[in-house]
Residue, then its C-alpha position, 0 to 999 in steps of 0.5 A: x605287292x598287288x597280290x599281298x603276302x597272305x595271298x602269296x602264301x595261300x597260293x603256295x600252299x594250294x600249289x604244293x597241295x596240288x603237286x603232293x596230291x598228284x604224286x600220291x595219285x601216281x603211286x609215288x610218295x611225298x618224301x618229307x613227313x611235313x612237306x614245305x609249301x615252297x617245293x615238293x620232294x617226291x620219293x621215287x620207287x626203287x628201280x625208277x631212275x630220278x636222274x633220267x626222269x629229270x633229263x626227260x622232263x628238261x629235254x622233252x618238255x622244258x620242265x626243270x626240276x631239282x634232284x636229290x643230293x648225295x645218297x638221294x641222287x636219283x631217288x627223289x625229284x623236287x618240284x618247286x612252286x616258289x615265286x610266281x607260279x600259276x595254276x597252269x604251270x603246276x598242271x603243265x609240270x604234273x602232265x610232263x611228270x606223267x609223260x616222263x614216268x610213262x616213258x620210264x615204264x612206271x604204270x599208273x592210270x593216265x591222267x590220275x596226277x593231273x586230275x588230282x592236281x586239278x582237284x586241289x586247285 
């Protein structure tokens, strides 16, 4: 109530933009043509196991993300920013994503995702 609905919507949009910018900076893709401000679905390249990535994020870094269902299982991950999420939560999730991707052998400029997210925040 203190924050007000307009400020909440603005925060969600800012956080969604940060995650989307991070995904692109890491060489990944926004899955949806018109992404939501509630969560970002990130398309993973062929050969990158999204289920393994989700397990690494959860087990090593304490970050829980959603995955794809049915034919999208292992092909996308979903990072939510709905509810009370602050800038540090977003940066923590993106940093963990970078570490998980690196562990799975994905190559990118270290810190690119975090820098892109910070730029949007």
